[in-house]
Each structure stands twice: as structure tokens, then as C-alpha cells.
C-alpha positions in Angstrom: 217.9 148.0 102.5 214.9 148.9 100.4 213.5 146.7 97.8 212.2 148.2 94.6 209.8 146.8 92.2 212.5 145.9 89.7 214.2 143.7 92.3 211.2 141.8 93.3 210.7 138.7 91.2 207.3 138.8 89.6 205.5 135.5 89.1 204.1 135.3 85.6 200.9 133.4 85.8 199.4 131.6 82.8 196.1 133.1 81.7 194.5 129.7 81.1 191.5 129.2 78.9 191.4 128.8 75.2 194.3 130.2 73.1 193.6 133.2 71.0 192.7 132.5 67.4 195.2 133.3 64.7 192.5 134.7 62.3 189.7 136.6 63.8 186.5 136.8 61.7 185.0 140.1 62.6 183.0 140.8 59.5 179.4 139.6 59.0 177.7 139.0 55.6 174.0 138.6 55.6 172.6 136.4 52.9 168.9 135.9 52.3 168.0 132.3 51.4 164.8 130.4 50.7 164.0 127.5 53.1 165.0 125.1 50.3 168.4 126.8 49.8 169.1 126.8 53.5 168.3 123.1 53.8 170.5 122.3 50.8 173.5 124.2 52.3 173.0 122.7 55.7 172.8 119.2 54.2 176.0 119.7 52.1 177.8 121.1 55.2 176.7 118.1 57.3 178.0 115.7 54.6 181.3 117.5 54.6 181.5 117.5 58.4 181.5 121.3 58.5 179.4 124.0 60.0 177.2 125.9 57.5 179.4 128.9 57.8 182.6 127.0 57.2 181.1 125.2 54.2 179.9 128.5 52.8 183.4 130.1 53.2 185.0 127.1 51.5 182.5 127.1 48.7 182.9 130.8 48.1 186.7 130.4 47.9 186.4 127.7 45.2 183.6 129.3 43.2 184.1 130.3 39.6 182.0 133.2 38.6 181.0 133.3 34.9 180.4 136.8 33.7 177.1 137.6 32.0 177.0 138.0 28.3 178.1 141.3 26.9 175.8 143.0 24.4 178.0 142.0 21.5 177.8 138.3 22.6 174.0 138.5 23.0 173.8 139.9 19.5 175.9 137.0 18.2 173.6 134.5 19.9 170.6 136.1 18.3 172.3 135.9 14.9 173.0 132.2 15.7 169.3 131.7 16.4 168.5 133.3 13.1 170.9 131.1 11.3 169.3 128.0 12.9 166.0 129.2 11.4 167.7 129.5 8.0 169.1 126.1 8.4 165.6 124.7 9.0 164.3 126.4 5.9 167.2 125.1 3.8 166.5 121.6 5.1 162.9 121.8 4.1 164.0 123.1 0.6 166.4 120.2 0.3 163.6 117.8 0.9 161.5 119.4 -1.8 164.1 120.1 -4.5 167.0 117.7 -3.6 170.2 118.1 -1.7 172.4 119.0 -4.6 170.4 122.2 -5.3 171.0 123.6 -1.8 174.6 122.3 -1.2 176.2 125.7 -1.6 173.8 127.4 0.7 174.4 124.7 3.3 178.2 125.2 3.2 177.9 129.0 3.5 175.5 128.6 6.4 177.8 126.1 8.2 180.7 128.5 7.8 178.7 131.4 9.3 177.6 129.2 12.2 181.2 128.1 12.8 182.5 131.7 12.7 179.9 132.9 15.3 180.5 130.0 17.6 184.3 130.8 17.5 183.6 134.4 18.4 181.2 133.5 21.3 183.5 130.8 22.8 186.8 132.6 22.1 187.8 133.2 25.7 185.6 131.1 28.0 184.4 134.3 29.6 186.4 133.5 32.7 187.8 137.0 33.4 188.5 140.5 32.3 191.0 139.3 29.7 188.2 139.0 27.1 189.2 140.1 23.6 187.2 142.6 21.7 185.2 141.3 18.8 
């Protein structure tokens, strides 16, 4: 009687060693830091009980990126700066001529400032869902 390979019981041996990771990190991202930045990150990682890489990954996942100002928003902020200059001039005029003489100008200026601030802070600049001005 001949024995074939299918009939011979094969002993399955355990590999041993560390189990395979569920998530393999194969990608590398190189970040240039100053010595101060590196020490800051390593200190925060140490306080959290993490490696610098683990801390950096966790920080990147939780980070909220605020978009830069659009040209329209920068224009509005320059207008706001100009209105602040006007406000200073009106204040000086009020000291010279009295508050009642510049009351109307003050109200109009405050309305303009309020309108510009509403346009700039309309959407918190947290994503692409910004409204057009």
C-alpha cells in the first residue's frame, strides 16, 4: 500500500514571534524642523507617553487647518483698517467740537464697521463651504 502526500498528516507548526500588525505604515513623510521645534514635539510626546511619531500622527489627525484669507477678505480688512483711522479722526473732532456735532458720522461709521466684520467672520473660514461676498 502506497501513501500519498494527501494521506500523510501534516503537522502545522506555529511560526512563533510577534504577530503581524493590522495596519502597516509603509509611507514616510520627511518634515524639516528647527532644533527648538523638535525639542518641543519630543517634550509633548514624552508628556503624553507616546513616541514622537505617534504624537505627530495624533496631532495631525486632530489639527484644524484655517485657510488663508482670500483676496476679497484681505480687501475687507484693509477697509476696516481705514475705518479705524476715520474713527480716530472723528474722535479727535468730537473732542474739539463736541460729541453732538459728530454723532451722525459716528453712527454711520459703526454701521460700516459692523457690516465689514459680519462679512469677514460670516463662515469661520473652516472649509470650502465659504459663501461668496
